[in-house]
N, C-alpha and C positions, 0 to 999 in steps of 0.2 A: 659627489663633491665637485666634479668638473662642471656640472650644470650650475651650481651655486657660484663657482668662480666666474663663469662666463656671464651670469646674470649681474653680479656686482660690478664686473668690469664694464659691461655695456651700459650700466646705469650711473656710474660714478660721476659722469660729467654733466648730468642733466641740469639744464636750465630750470626746469621744473616739470614734473609730470604728476599731477596731483593724484593719480591713482595708481600709477603703475608701480609703485614699489611693489605694492602688492604685486605689481607687475614686474618688476624687473627686477626685485632682487631676487635684487632687485633687486622694484615693483618688486545679466547684466541683468495678460501678464499672467497669465493665469489660465486656469482650466476652463473657466466660464465666468460670466458676469457675476453670478452669485458668489463664487469663490473669490473673485477679485474684490468685491465689495466687503466681504467678510474680513479679508486680510487687511484691507485698506482702512479699517475703522479709525486708526490714529490720525490718518490724514483727513478723513471725512469730518473729524471733529474740529479741524482747523478751517480757517477761511480759505476757500478754494478759489483758484484763479479762473476767471471767465475767459476762454480763448478769444472771444470777440474783442476783448480789451488789448489784444496783442496783434500787431501787424508785422509780417515778414516781407521785406522787399529784397528781391534778388537783382543784382546788377549784371552787366554783360559777362562778368567772370563767374557768376553764380554765387558770389559772396553774399551771405545774408546780412541785411541791415535790419535790426530788430527794434521795433518801437512798442513801448508799453506805457500805460497811464502811470503805473507805479514801478518802482525798482523790482518788486516781486514779479510783476507782469513781464518785465524785460528778461529776468532770469528764467522764467518759465519758457519764454520764446527762444532763448538761447539753447535751453535743453531740447526743445522740440526741433529746432533747425539742425542742431548737431546730430540728433537721432536720424533725421531725414538724410543727412549726408554721410554718416558713418556709424550706424547703429551697432555694427559688429565690434568696433573698437570699444564702444561704451559697454557692451555686454562682456567683452573680454576683461575690462576693468572691474566690472561688478562681480564677475566670477572670482577674481583674485581677492577682492574685498571680502567675499563670502567663503573663501577657502575651498572653492570648488573648481579651480583651474584644471587640475590634473584629470578630473572626471570628464571634461570635455576636450581638452587640448592634449592630453597624454602625459607621459612620464617626464618629459622635459619641463613641464609646467608645475611639477610637484613641489619644486622648491618654493614657489610662490605661496602655496597653501601652508607650507611649514613656516615661512617667514611671517605670514599673517598671524599664525598661532603664537609663535614665541615672542613676538613684539608686544603682546598683551594689550592690544588696542581697545578691545571692548570694555574692560574694567576701567581704563583711564577715561574713556568717553563718559561712562556712567558716573564717575566720580566728579568730573569737572564740567560737565555739560551745562548745568544750571548756573554755575558761578563764572565761567569763562566765556560763554557765548551770550551776547545781548539778545533781549526779546525781539528787537527790530531785525537783527540778522537771522534769527530763527525763521522769520517769515520768508527770507530769501532762500534759505536752505529748503524749506518746505515747498516753496513754489517750484524750485528746480527739480526736486524729487517728483512732484506732481507732473511736471512736464515729461519726464522720462516715463513715468507710469502710464500717463495718458497715451503716449506714443506706443508703448508696449501693448496696451489694451486694444488700441486701434489696429495694430499690425501683428496679430498673434502668430502668423506663419513665419515671422522673422525671428521668433524667440528660440534661443538655444536651450535654456532650462527655464521652464515656466515658474518653478518654485522660488526663484530668487526675486520675483516680483510679487507685490509692489515693494519698492525700496523706500527707505525713510531718510530723513535729514541726517540721522546718525550714521547711516551707511556712507553718505557723502563725506561727512567729517572723518570717518575712518579712512577713506581714501586719501584725504589730505594728510592725516597723521602718519600713515604708512609711507607715503611718498616723501614726507619730510625726513623720515629715517633713512631713506635711500639717498637723497640728494645731499644730505649732510655727511654721507659715508659712514653713518653710525652703524647700520646693519653690517657694514664692512667688518666691524669689530666682532660681530657674531660669526661671520665667515672665517675670520682669523682663528677664532677659538676652535671651531669645528675642524679646521685644518691643522690644529695643534701648532700654530705659529705664535711664538711667544716673544718675537722681536719687538724692539721699541718702535712705536708708531712712526711711519714715514709717509711720504706722499703715496697714495694708492695708485694702482695701475689705472691710468687715464687713457681710455681709448679715443676720446675726442674732447671737445671743449666748446667754448663760445667766445665771441668777440663783442666788445661794446666801446663806442667812441662818442665823446661829447666835445663840441667846439663852441665857444662863444663868439660874439661879434668881433672881438679884438683879434681873433685868429682867422676869420673868414673873409674872403674877398667881397662877398655880397653884403656883408654887414648883417648876416642872419645868424641864428643859433641852430646848430645841427645836433642831431642824435642819430646814431646808427645802432640798430638792434640786429645782431647777426648770431643767432644760436646755431649750434652744431648738434643736431639730434638725429635719431633714426628718421629716414625720410617718409616712412609710412608706418601704419600700425598704431598700437595703443600709445606709443611714445612719440608719435608724429603730431605736429601742430595742427590746430584748426583755427582758421581766420574768421573773425566775425566783427560786426559793428553793433554795439548795444546802446540804446537810447531810451530814456524814460522822461516823463514830465516832472520827475523829482530831481533832475540834474545829472543823471548818468548819461554820458555821451562819449563813448570811447571805442576806438578801433584797434584791434590787436589780436594776439594769439592766446589760445587756451588749450587745455588737454581734456580728454574725455572725463566727464563728471565734474569738471571745473565749473563752479557756479558764477564766476565772473572771468575777466581776462587777467592773465598773469603778466603781461607786458604789452606796451603799446602807447597810444597817443590819444589824449582828449583835446579840447579846444585850448587848454591852458598850459599843459605840461605833458611830458613823456618820460617813460623810464623803461629800462630793460634789466636783465640779470645775467650774470655769469657765475659759474660755480667757484667757490673758494675752498681751501683745504687746510684750515686750522684744525686743532684737535677738538672734535665735537663729541667724543665718546670716551668713557673711562672703563678700564677692565680691572676688576678686583679679584684677588685670589683668596678663596675661602680656606680657613683653617679647619680641617676635618677631624672628627673624633677618631682616636686610634683604633677603636673596636666597634663603635656603633655606626652602622652604615647610613649614609645620607644625613649625618648629623654634623653641624658646623658651629663654631664658636663665634659669638657676636656679643660685644659689650659684657664679657665675663660670664655669659650664659650659653648653654648648649641648646640649639634649635634644630628641628628636623626640617630638611628641605621639603617643600611642597611638590609633590609629583603632579605633572600635568600631562595627560595622555591625549595625543591628537589622533583622530580617526578620519580618514578620507579615502576616496576611491581614485584609482588611476585607470584611465582608458588604455587598454591594450587590445588593438584590433576591435572586435565587436564586444569584447568583455570589459567589465569594470571591476578591477581587482581591489578588494579592501586592504588598506594599509593602516598599521597601528605603530606609533612611535611615542616614546616617553621623554619628556623634558622636565626641567626643574625650575623652581622659583625660590629665591631667598629674599630676605628683607632689603637687599640692595636692588634686585631685579632679576631679569632673565639669567638663568644659570646653565652653563654648558659643562659637561664632563668630557675631558679628553685625556690623552696619555699623560699629561703633566699635572692633572688634578681637576679641581672644581673651580670654575671661574664665573663671576657675575658681571654683566654688562649694564651700564647706566648711561643714558644719553638724553639731553634736553628735548630732542625731537620727539621722543616718545610721550611727552607730556604737553605738546604744543597744540592746543585746540584753537588758538587765536589766528592761525595762519589764514584760513579762508576768509574770515572777517576783515583782517588787515588788508589783504589783497583787494577785496571789494571796496573798502574805503579809499585805498590808493586810486582805484578807478575813478572815484568821484572828487578827488582833491582838486581845488580850484587855484591854488597858488603854492609857493614854496613853504610858507608858514604852515599851511594845513598839512602838506605832505610830510614835513619834518615832524610835526606833532603826531601824526599817525604812526611814524616809525617807532615812537616811544611805546607803542603797544607791545612790541617785541614778540610778535606772533610768528615771524619767520625764523626758523631755526638756523638758517645759513643763507647763502647766496649773496654775492656782491650786488649792489644796486648802482646803476648809472642813470643819471637824471639830467634833464634839461627843461627849460620853460620859456614862455614868451617874454618874460621879464629879463631874459638873458642870464639866468642863473644856470650854472652847471655844477654837478655834485657827484662825488664817488664815495661809497660807503662799503667797507669790508664788514658786512653785516653778519650777525650770528648770535646765538644764545650761549654765552660763556659763563658757566657756573662759577661761583665764588669759591675757588678751591684753596686748600691749605698751601701756603707758599713753600713749605719745607719739603715737598715731594716733587719728584719728576713725574708729572701726570701723563707723559707719553709712554711711560713704562708701566709695569704691573703694580697696582696699589694694594696694600694690605686690606683684607676684607673682614677683619675681626673686630673693627671698631666703627661706631657711628660718627666719630670725629671726622672721618674722611668722606662721609656720605653727604654730598650736597643735596639741598632741597629744591624741588620744582618751583619755578617762578622766582628764584632768588639768583638773578643774573647780573653781570656787570651792565650798567646802563649804556644806552646808545652813545652818549657823549664821550664815553671812555674808549670807543672803538676807533680803529684807523679810518680816517675820512678826510676828504679835501673838498673845499667849497670855493668856487671861483678863483682858481689859481691864476697868478699873473701871466703864466704861459698861454692861457686861453684854451687849453685842451686837457682832456682826461682820457685815459684808455684802460681797458683791462682785457687780457686774452688768457684768463685763468692763471696769470702770473701773480706773485705776491703783491699785497697792497702797498709795498714799499718801492714799487716802480709803477707809478700811475700817471705821471705827468713829466714835465721837464726835470732833468736830474737835480737842478738846484733847489727845487721845491718839494722833492720827494720826502716822505716821512721816514723815520728811522725806527726799526724794530725794537731797539733798546728803550724807546720811550713808552712802550706798552707792556701791559701785565704779562710776565713770562709764562704764567700758567695757562694762557690762552693757546699756547702751542702753535704760533705762527710758523709756517714753513717758508723758507726762502729758496725758491727754485724757479728760474725763468722758464718760459715756454718758447719754442721756436717762433711762434706767432708774435709774441711780445717783442722778441729781439728784432724780428723783421719790421714790425711797426716802428720801433725806435730808429731803425736804420732808415726807413722811408721818410719819417717826419722831419728829419734833419734837413731835408732838401726844400722844405716849405716855410717861407716866412709867414705866408698866409695861405689858407686852403680854400679853394673854390669848391662848389658842389660837385663839379666834374672831377676835381682832384680827389675828393673824398671817395667817390665811386672807384676811382683807380686804385686807391689804397685798399679799400674793402675787398675788391675783386682780385687783388694781387695773387698770382699763382707761382711766386718765386720763393725758394728757400733763402733764408738769411745767408749772406756771403761767407760767413765764418763758421756757421753751425748747421748741422743737419741731424735732427733727432725728432722723435715723436713724443707724445705724452707718456708713452710706455717705456721707451728705450733711450737712454741718454747718449749712448756711444755709436749710434747709427752712422755718424760721420766716418767711422772706421771702415765702413763698407766701400768708401771711395778710395781707400788707401791699401787695399789688399795687394800684396806683392805678387805680380804676375810671374816673376821668375821662380817663386816658390811653388806656384800652381800654374804650370805652362798651359794647361787646358783652358785657362781663363784669360789668356793673353788678349784675344780678340774682344772679349767682354770688357776687360779693363781699359783697352784702348778706346772703346766707345764711351765708357763712363768718364774717362778723363776729358772727353770733349763736351760733356754735359754742362750746360750753363746754369743748372739748378732751376730751370723753368719747368713747369708742369702743364704747359698749354697743350691743347689738343693736337697741335701739329708738331710737337717736339718728339723727335724720333729717339733721342738718347734717353729720354725720361722713361720710356716703356720698360726697358730692361731693369732700371732701378726700381720702378713701381712693382714689378713682378718679384724681384728679390726681396723688397721690403714686405710685400704681401706674404710671401712664404715664411720669412723670419718671424713676423708678428703672429702668424697662424701657429707656428711651432711654439712660440713663446706662450701664447694663450693656452695651448693644450697642456703644457708642462707646468706652468706656474700654479702653485697652490696657495695663492694669496700671500706669497712669501716676500712680496715687495721688491724682488730683484729687478733692477733697472738697467742692467748691462748684460750683454751676451758675449759669447766667445768668438774667437776667430773662426773656429770650426763651423759655428752656426752661420756666420757671414758667408763662408765659402759654400756651404750647403745651399744657401739661398741663391747665390749667384749661379751655381751650377743648375739648380732647378729652373731659374729664369731662362738660362741659355737653352736648355732642353725644351722648355715650353715653346719658345719662339721658333726654334728650328722645326719642331713637330707641327705646329699649327700654321706657321707663316713662311717657313723655309729660309728665313733670314733673321738677323739680329737687330736690324734697325727698322722699326715699324712705328708710324705715328701713334701717339698715346691714344688719341680719339678713336683709332681703328679697333683697339683692344678694350678700351674702357668706355662703357655705354650707359646712357640714361634711358631706361626701358620701362614702359608700362603699356599694357594692351598692345595695340598695333604700332605704337610710336617707339622708335629706336634711334636715338641721337648720340653723337659723340659728346663726351664730357671730359673736362680736364680736372686737374687738382689731384693732390695726394694728401696723406695724413700730415697734420700739423703745419700746413700753410694757412695763410689768412683766409683763403677761399678753399677750405678743407674738404677732402673727399676720402671716404673709405669705401671699399668695394667688396663684393662677394663673387665667388667664381660661378660662372654659368657654363653652358655647353658650347662646344665648337670654338674653344679658345677665346671666349669673351668673358668680360667681367662687368658686373652691374653695380651702379651706384647704390649705396645702402645707407650711409650715414655721413653727415657733414653739413654743409650749408643747408639749412632747412627753412624756417620762416625768416624772411629778411624784411626789415622795415627801415626806411629812411624818413626822418622827420626834419622839416625846416620850419622854424618860427621866424617869419619875415614881417616886414611892415604891412604887408597885405594879408596877414593871417597865417594859419598853419597849413603847410603843404605836406602831403604824405604819399610815398610810393612804397610798394611792397611786392613780394613775389613768394609763391609757394613752389615746392619742387615739382608737383604734378598738376594740381588743380584744387578747386574748392570742394569737390565731392569725391568720395571714395567708393562710389558705385560704378562698376564698369559700363553700365548702360547710359550713364550721363555724359553729355558733351563736355562737362567740366571735370571729367576724370583725368584728362591729359592736356587741357588747353593752355596751361602755363609752362609746359615743358620746354617749348622753344625759347620763351623768355628766359627761363632758368639757365639753359645751356649757353645762351648767348650773353649772359650776364646783363640782362635788361630787367626793368621793373614796370609795373602797371601803376597808373595813377589812381589813388583812392581819395575819398573825401568824407568829411563829417557833416557836410551841408545837406540838411533835410530836403530843401526845395530841389536841389540839383539831383539828389538821389531818387526822389519820386518822379521827377521830370524824365529821367533817363532809365527808369525801372524797366526791367524785362518781365518781372512777375511781381504782383502784389496780392497777398492773401493772408488769411488768419490760420493759425494752427488747425490742422484737420480739414481745411477747406481748399487745399491746393488742387488745381485742375490737372 
């Protein structure tokens, strides 16, 4: 249960990870050529991509610029380039999609295999694939699958499990489906039931989050339109971003970020417009209590008739040392959905994300949108089960949407509580959702700016123009809870009549806690750590004297921040270990004191003093590169760390893929940064070459200009022909 808790906690903030639900809650050809061809028959029957129609151009930073004659060519090239740079993460995703994570990665990954099984992805794909996925997009999916398969075939020594290849387009869709369940916090409902938590739905434990800012010409000194994409993700691994530029002769030309097995980009910029995502937290899942027969086991009442629960047995293997131990578990299925038995009874979970096969296609079409009208029409597909959308374009439009699939629920029930499961009257149907026009959204506010830092949709611009929660359907379950990042942004923006591009960077890279609040996405009362009574705890007097001098900055040279960082680390670690998805968001004075004492002992043991610059303790490390890094949880430039040896902590989650976009009179300008580099192979020079930029809060210049890209290219090659 602890592993499930940690998985859901770490993934609940995701901007999007198309695969790793299966990953993270959450969340890769063959024995010989003959075997490959035999299994690949479905793909061979389709029109195959010719790799010579695909060109990959690598720039100074190793970022791939992928050119294809068709969109399918380009998606094939994206798959190939991604495999070149991070085939391990792609295989990790494919393992989870196939329910074989524990077989390779061990017991901690077993939860992924269970989640894949109980979310029932395969039957949904079979049922809706032909009706919900267009023939044109099927070609994109098939091309991407071919790209991964071709790479696997050409590099057999890199394979973890040969039997999962070749993959199909349905495997890719399964990744999207499962990930939608994670980022909408819907699998969180399954976790609650397993933990026997029957409380009313609240904001889940958020370990991190994301920021998005949009400014129009009215609010910028340069008279340009700005968009900032600032996601907070794990810095590496299956949930880490991959940066790429994809271009086809059919009008696809976009630079941005994707995740492993993503067939297009999930956020970024094309010549005309840009968008990004932040996670939102309305009520995206429903829990029903079944009425069970008094004597007949596994029999429930539904619409006046008794039905027997369908048993579903999962069998998988868990790697323990050199052994693979077989595991067998039984779950259930009702007419409502996945069913969990716990101490309180039998409960079924239903969530729109488990039916959403349109997500992959919608994201692809968003990549190709040419203007606001096209982009807005694409949103009506309602393929994305959740996620806020922040948008800007060259016509100076800015837009914010609290997006999601909200079922048309009966108004006489509290849908955040447990729903009676004995009648179909309360069981909403897939694809019958409230339309986009009924959701919270703002278009071109007079203030000239929009923002979201995982805060409610009802604080998204200047106070006078903010929406009111009472104007929206109550059954959508909107939650009203600010984040520290939101409060800090609102505090900062008051000082600017207009914002320059430099000002915008100052805001985005701010490392200061809000002047009146101090809490993370997990704990609302961390401010109390600054108020512990030293007279009550004399051994903490020196600690509290230091904390009282702290100016709430988390810059690398701040000496007072270090003891606060350590105390917060300890408190959050203990909180995560004890929480059973019970949604508790406060801690006791005793826990504060324990955290402060641990921080004191840690500093005296490893440094011999209580005041140490934060950057001496908190490091950004990969390979042979070891740099100081600032930041703490829930600041605008957020950072979460993990403990290392010798009194050091390593950056692990926070600012990940960062992209700044300007739409100016001279065209679109793009800057970006990755935490480490474009390639996740240690032998590559691009394994660490962006780390200094990252820690110094700088960006690299990127472009969509084909002539410039080819002129400055470091490498130009076709898939499979790299020197």
